[in-house]
C-alpha positions as CSV (number, residue, x, y, z in Angstrom):
1,X,38.8,-28.7,13.9
2,X,35.5,-30.3,12.7
3,X,37.3,-33.3,11.3
4,X,39.1,-33.8,14.6
5,X,35.8,-33.8,16.4
6,X,34.3,-36.3,13.9
7,X,37.4,-38.5,14.3
8,X,37.0,-38.6,18.1
9,X,33.3,-39.3,17.8
10,X,34.1,-42.2,15.4
11,X,36.5,-43.6,17.9
12,X,34.0,-43.3,20.8
13,X,31.2,-44.9,18.8
14,X,33.3,-47.8,17.5
15,X,34.6,-48.6,21.0
16,X,31.3,-48.4,22.9
17,X,29.0,-49.9,20.4
18,X,31.1,-53.1,20.5
19,X,30.8,-53.1,24.3
20,X,27.1,-52.5,24.5
21,X,25.3,-53.8,21.3
22,X,22.1,-52.6,23.0
23,X,20.6,-49.3,24.3
24,X,23.0,-47.6,26.6
25,X,21.5,-47.7,30.1
26,X,23.7,-45.0,31.6
27,X,22.6,-42.6,28.8
28,X,19.1,-43.8,27.9
29,X,18.4,-41.0,25.4
30,X,21.6,-41.9,23.4
31,X,21.6,-44.1,20.3
32,X,24.7,-45.4,18.6
33,X,24.8,-46.9,15.1
34,X,27.3,-48.8,13.0
35,X,27.0,-50.6,9.6
36,X,29.9,-52.3,7.8
37,X,28.3,-52.1,4.4
38,X,25.3,-50.6,2.5
39,X,22.0,-51.8,3.8
40,X,18.6,-52.6,2.2
41,X,15.8,-50.1,3.0
42,X,14.6,-50.4,6.6
43,X,11.0,-49.4,7.2
44,X,10.1,-48.1,10.6
45,X,8.3,-45.4,12.6
46,X,10.8,-42.9,13.9
47,X,10.2,-41.2,17.3
48,X,11.3,-37.6,17.7
49,X,15.1,-37.7,17.5
50,X,18.2,-35.7,16.6
51,X,20.7,-37.7,14.7
52,X,24.2,-37.0,13.4
53,X,26.3,-38.9,10.9
54,X,29.9,-39.2,11.8
55,X,31.1,-41.4,8.9
56,X,29.4,-42.7,5.7
57,X,26.1,-41.6,4.1
58,X,22.5,-42.5,4.6
59,X,19.3,-42.0,2.6
60,X,16.0,-41.2,4.2
61,X,12.6,-41.3,2.5
62,X,9.5,-40.2,4.3
63,X,6.3,-39.2,2.6
64,X,7.3,-36.7,-0.2
65,X,10.6,-36.0,1.5
66,X,13.9,-37.5,0.4
67,X,17.3,-36.8,2.0
68,X,20.9,-37.9,1.6
69,X,23.1,-36.7,4.4
70,X,26.7,-37.5,5.5
71,X,29.5,-36.6,7.9
72,X,29.0,-33.5,10.0
73,X,25.3,-33.2,9.0
74,X,22.4,-33.6,11.4
75,X,18.7,-34.5,11.1
76,X,15.8,-33.7,13.4
77,X,12.6,-35.7,13.3
78,X,10.0,-33.7,15.2
79,X,7.0,-36.1,15.2
80,X,6.5,-39.8,14.8
81,X,7.1,-40.5,11.2
82,X,7.0,-43.7,9.1
83,X,10.1,-43.7,6.9
84,X,12.6,-45.9,5.1
85,X,16.3,-45.5,5.9
86,X,19.3,-47.1,4.3
87,X,23.0,-46.7,4.5
88,X,24.4,-46.0,1.0
89,X,28.1,-45.5,1.9
90,X,29.9,-47.9,4.2
91,X,32.6,-50.6,4.2
92,X,34.3,-53.0,6.6
93,X,37.3,-50.8,6.7
94,X,35.3,-47.5,6.9
95,X,31.9,-48.3,8.4
96,X,28.9,-46.1,8.7
97,X,28.9,-44.5,12.1
98,X,26.1,-42.4,13.6
99,X,24.8,-41.1,16.9
100,X,21.3,-40.1,17.9
101,X,19.6,-38.3,20.8
102,X,16.0,-39.0,21.7
103,X,14.1,-35.7,22.1
104,X,12.3,-35.1,25.3
105,X,9.5,-32.5,25.0
106,X,9.7,-31.4,28.7
107,X,13.4,-30.5,28.3
108,X,12.8,-28.6,25.2
109,X,9.9,-26.8,26.8
110,X,12.1,-25.6,29.7
111,X,14.7,-24.3,27.3
112,X,12.1,-22.4,25.3
113,X,11.5,-20.3,28.4
114,X,15.1,-19.1,28.1
115,X,15.1,-18.9,24.3
116,X,15.3,-15.2,23.1
117,X,12.5,-15.8,20.5
118,X,10.2,-17.5,22.9
119,X,8.3,-19.3,20.2
120,X,9.0,-20.9,16.9
121,X,9.9,-18.5,14.1
122,X,8.3,-20.7,11.4
123,X,5.7,-23.1,12.7
124,X,4.8,-24.2,9.1
125,X,7.7,-26.7,9.1
126,X,7.9,-30.3,7.8
127,X,8.7,-32.9,10.4
128,X,12.1,-33.7,9.1
129,X,14.9,-31.2,8.6
130,X,18.7,-31.6,7.9
131,X,21.6,-29.2,8.1
132,X,25.3,-28.9,8.5
133,X,26.3,-28.8,12.2
134,X,28.6,-26.2,13.8
135,X,31.7,-27.1,15.7
136,X,30.3,-26.0,19.0
137,X,27.4,-28.5,18.6
138,X,29.7,-31.3,17.6
139,X,31.9,-30.5,20.6
140,X,29.0,-30.9,22.9
141,X,28.1,-34.3,21.4
142,X,31.7,-35.4,21.8
143,X,31.6,-34.4,25.5
144,X,28.4,-36.4,26.0
145,X,29.9,-39.5,24.5
146,X,33.1,-39.1,26.6
147,X,31.0,-39.6,29.7
148,X,30.7,-43.3,28.6
149,X,34.3,-43.6,29.8
150,X,33.5,-42.1,33.2
151,X,30.1,-43.4,34.2
152,X,30.3,-41.8,37.7
153,X,30.1,-38.4,36.0
154,X,26.9,-39.2,34.0
155,X,24.3,-38.4,36.6
156,X,25.7,-34.9,37.2
157,X,27.1,-33.9,33.8
158,X,24.9,-35.7,31.2
159,X,21.7,-33.7,31.8
160,X,23.6,-30.4,31.4
161,X,25.3,-31.5,28.2
162,X,22.0,-32.8,26.7
163,X,20.5,-29.4,27.5
164,X,23.4,-27.7,25.8
165,X,23.0,-29.8,22.7
166,X,19.3,-28.9,22.5
167,X,20.0,-25.3,23.2
168,X,22.5,-25.1,20.4
169,X,20.1,-26.9,18.0
170,X,17.4,-24.3,18.9
171,X,19.7,-21.6,17.6
172,X,20.3,-23.3,14.2
173,X,18.1,-23.4,11.1
174,X,16.6,-26.6,12.6
175,X,15.5,-24.7,15.7
176,X,12.0,-24.1,14.4
177,X,11.2,-27.8,14.0
178,X,12.8,-28.6,17.4
179,X,10.8,-25.9,19.2
180,X,7.5,-27.3,18.0
181,X,8.2,-30.4,20.1
182,X,8.3,-28.3,23.3
183,X,5.3,-26.1,22.6
184,X,2.2,-27.6,24.2
185,X,-0.2,-25.9,21.7
186,X,2.0,-26.0,18.6
187,X,0.7,-27.4,15.4
188,X,3.3,-30.2,15.6
189,X,2.2,-31.1,19.1
190,X,-1.4,-31.3,18.1
191,X,-0.6,-33.4,15.0
192,X,1.5,-35.6,17.2
193,X,-1.5,-36.4,19.3
194,X,-3.2,-37.7,16.1
195,X,-0.2,-39.7,15.1
196,X,-0.1,-41.5,18.4
197,X,-3.8,-42.2,18.1
198,X,-3.2,-43.6,14.5
199,X,-0.4,-45.8,15.7
200,X,-2.7,-47.3,18.4
201,X,-5.7,-47.7,16.0
202,X,-4.1,-48.2,12.6
203,X,-6.3,-51.2,11.7
204,X,-9.5,-49.2,12.2
205,X,-11.3,-47.1,9.6
206,X,-10.5,-43.4,10.1
207,X,-12.8,-40.4,10.0
208,X,-11.2,-37.0,9.4
209,X,-13.7,-35.4,11.7
210,X,-12.5,-37.6,14.5
211,X,-8.9,-36.9,13.8
212,X,-9.5,-33.2,13.7
213,X,-11.3,-33.5,17.0
214,X,-8.3,-35.2,18.6
215,X,-6.0,-32.4,17.2
216,X,-8.4,-29.7,18.4
217,X,-8.6,-28.2,14.9
218,X,-11.1,-27.6,12.2
219,X,-11.1,-30.2,9.5
220,X,-9.7,-27.7,7.0
221,X,-6.9,-26.6,9.4
222,X,-6.2,-30.2,10.3
223,X,-5.8,-31.4,6.7
224,X,-3.5,-28.5,5.9
225,X,-1.2,-28.9,8.9
226,X,-1.1,-32.7,8.8
227,X,0.1,-32.4,5.2
228,X,2.7,-29.7,6.0
229,X,4.2,-31.6,8.9
230,X,4.1,-35.2,7.6
231,X,4.1,-34.5,3.8
232,X,1.4,-37.2,3.7
233,X,-2.4,-37.4,3.9
234,X,-3.8,-39.2,7.0
235,X,-4.8,-42.2,4.7
236,X,-1.2,-42.4,3.3
237,X,0.2,-42.3,6.9
238,X,-2.2,-45.0,8.0
239,X,-1.3,-47.2,5.0
240,X,2.4,-47.0,5.9
241,X,1.6,-48.0,9.5
242,X,-0.5,-50.9,8.3
243,X,2.2,-52.2,6.0
244,X,4.9,-51.8,8.7
245,X,2.7,-53.8,11.1
246,X,2.0,-56.5,8.5
247,X,5.7,-57.0,7.8
248,X,6.4,-57.4,11.6
249,X,3.7,-60.2,11.6
250,X,5.4,-61.8,8.6
251,X,8.6,-62.1,10.5
252,X,6.9,-63.4,13.7
253,X,4.6,-66.1,12.1
254,X,3.7,-67.9,9.0
255,X,0.0,-66.8,9.0
256,X,-1.8,-66.7,5.7
257,X,-1.4,-63.5,3.8
258,X,-5.1,-62.9,3.7
259,X,-5.4,-63.3,7.5
260,X,-2.6,-60.7,8.1
261,X,-4.2,-58.3,5.6
262,X,-7.5,-58.4,7.6
263,X,-5.6,-58.1,10.9
264,X,-4.0,-54.8,9.9
265,X,-7.2,-53.3,8.5
266,X,-7.3,-54.3,4.8
267,X,-10.6,-55.5,3.4
268,X,-9.0,-56.7,0.1
269,X,-6.1,-59.1,0.3
270,X,-5.3,-58.3,-3.4
271,X,-5.0,-54.6,-2.6
272,X,-2.8,-55.4,0.4
273,X,-0.5,-57.6,-1.7
274,X,-0.2,-54.8,-4.4
275,X,0.6,-52.1,-1.8
276,X,3.0,-54.4,0.1
277,X,5.0,-55.3,-3.0
278,X,5.1,-51.6,-4.0
279,X,6.6,-50.7,-0.6
280,X,8.9,-53.7,0.1
281,X,9.8,-54.8,-3.4
282,X,8.4,-58.4,-3.0
283,X,5.1,-60.0,-2.5
284,X,4.0,-60.6,1.1
285,X,4.5,-64.4,0.8
286,X,7.9,-64.1,-0.8
287,X,9.1,-61.5,1.6
288,X,7.8,-63.4,4.6
289,X,9.6,-66.6,3.7
290,X,12.8,-64.6,3.2
291,X,12.5,-62.9,6.5
292,X,11.7,-66.1,8.4
293,X,14.6,-68.0,6.8
294,X,17.0,-65.5,8.3
295,X,17.8,-63.4,5.3
296,X,19.6,-60.3,6.5
297,X,17.3,-57.4,7.5
298,X,18.5,-54.0,8.6
299,X,17.7,-52.0,11.7
300,X,17.3,-48.3,11.7
301,X,20.6,-46.6,12.3
302,X,20.7,-43.1,13.9
């Protein structure tokens, strides 16, 4: 039965991703992905999302976490996380296919009121989790994508099916991570406030006391929970944000490397170049020229 559901999902994704090629307006929380071959690493900051691989395999690296997952397996990202993602199994005849659902805290919060446990069973949970998905959950995802064929049904049926998907996820081993998104005073929610602040102020020097204040935690508690959830220190997280922003500037303009280094918060261009090459595999100047010349770059698939 599971293979039948995955086959139908594959058909729906293949058909509708060709038609849209962009975010699906009738289902704004839905993301579809397709790659016809292995991709180079794509570095990006993931928002809270549930993703499912239908065909092919993908590798995710985030902080100290590394995952390879494939057909019938799902991943939950519970906070904003810098990561690298790349498809490792795909071909023109059998492409990588994936589907994602952006996670809305208010919807999860409303479901938690009906959840038997009421609260997360294990709040000490890293931000990214993966697991095999049950047939009932796959069936709900199939029914959500079927609505793309009957747009008139979307306003009435889509919210209920999205709630069903989230409800079923709450009752899986990934439910602890998902519930943290909906709990206003959870450790993940408090750390998320800090992550949003870091994304907006990544070029500024950071003080742990200030970050702990934003989180509403003691410095000791903040350090511990930041590391548990992101598997990184605040400095490591900030560095990934800076390098990601620097690469975006490399694509957009031909500014001097030193100028870009200063703009994203580095005081030493040489340190910036070393860390950039370590992350992207080429010096800033070399990578920037390749990007601006139109060399293929990947986008984050679900």
